[in-house]
N, C-alpha and C positions, 0 to 999 in steps of 0.2 A: 254620632250619626254625622254620615255625610249626605247633601242633597246631589242629586243625580250629574250636575257640572262639578262637582266637588271630588266626589267618587272618581270620574272620567280622570278627572287634574290627577289626580290622584295617583291615581295608574299607567298616568304618561300615554291617554289616547283621549280622542275627542269622543263629545256626547253621543253621537251617532254610531262610532264603532262600540262605545260602551253600551248602549243599547242591544245592539246585535249580537255582545260577548254575552251578556246577562241572558238573553234570550237564547242563545245555545246551549246555555247552560255553564259558561265558563266561569260565571261572577254569581255569586247569590242572587235569588231574587230579594225585590228592596222589602223593606215595613211599610205596613198603610200605617199614616197617620193624620189627625187632625181631625174634625167632628164628619167630615164626610168619606173621612180614606184615602184623599185624594194627593195629600201630601204623600211622595214617597222619598226613603232614607236609606241608606246603605250602614251597617254598621262596619268601622272600620276595622277592627278587629277579623271578622268574617273575611273580609276581602284581605286583610294579608294571610290569613289560612287559605284561602282556598289560592293566592297567591304562592304561598309555600309548598302545596299540596302539587300544584303545575309545576315549579321549579322544583320537584323530590325533596324538597327541605323539610320537614317531618321534626319540629323540637319539643312538638308539644308528647307529654310523657301520659302512660296510658290511664294514669291517675287523675289526670287534668282533665277538665271537664269542658265539652265544647259548648261554648255560647249559646248556638242553635239548637243543640236540644234539648233546652226549657222552652225554645219557642217551637219546635215542630214535632207536635206530637206525632204516633203512630196514625199514618192515613192521613194526613194531614201534609197538605205540600203549597208553600205560596204561591198565589196566582197573578200573575201582571194583566189586568185587562184595559185597553184605552179605552176612552171616554165610549167611543162608537160603538165597540163591542160591549160593555157593559149595557149603555142606551138599547140596543136589540134586544140582548139577554132577557134585561127589566122588562120591557116590553111583550116579548113573550112568555115571559112567569105570568104576567097579570093575566093573558088573552085567555077567554073562555073556550077558546077551541084549539085541539091538539097542533094543527097544522096552517101556517097562516100562510096568505098567497103572496107570492115577493111583490105585490101591488100594497098590501096592510104593512111591511117591514117600514119603520120610521125612515123619513126624510133623512139624507148625510151618513146613510148605510148602505155602502156600496156591494157589489159584487165580492170583492177581493175579501172584506169583512166577513161576510156571510163564508166564503169558500174557508177563511182561515179559522173560522169559529167550529165550521164543521170538522176539518181536518184535527182539531186542538175533542173532537170529541164534545165538545159544546154543544152542536145543533145537530138537528139530523132532517134526515127527508122523508115526506107521506103524503098519502092523498089529501089535498084539502079539503076543507069539510063545507067550505064558504063556496065554492067555483068544484063543480064537478068537474071530474076530469084533468083538474089542475093539479098540480106537484105542491105540495108548501115547504114551511121549515117550523122547525118545532123544538123545543128547549128541552136537553136531555138532564137526566139526574145531576150528571155532572156538572153541566151547565148553573143549575138551580146551586147549587154548592159552592160555585165559583163566586157566583152573585151575594153569597150569604157569608163568604167569611171575610173575618178584620181586614 
């Protein structure tokens, strides 16, 4: 298992470029480890398989099992959430209100974070119950699934 920095070095790119390429789907998503699930690691064999697929090399025979098959069950895909994203999703999941006004979103969570979560389908907009006439932010079922994943 490789850390983010080790995986980036292994692939010959900077950690920032590696993050971008993982987010774009070029490389497999990390596995969450540790008691809080914040330790992210990459399987070297999965990185090799992705690199082989990118280069057109297919050394695996049909009988060989993909190591990711056991990890990724049907309907499940790993999701990387930044700590700010996790913070807002967990807050909204605990909120008794369906939609929260922007003023009630936790400190440190900016409009870009909210927009990214909205684009990924983890948040939705709707009428705020605390402040009539204002639009608020609410967590979707996909957002709830994202924070329950290992």
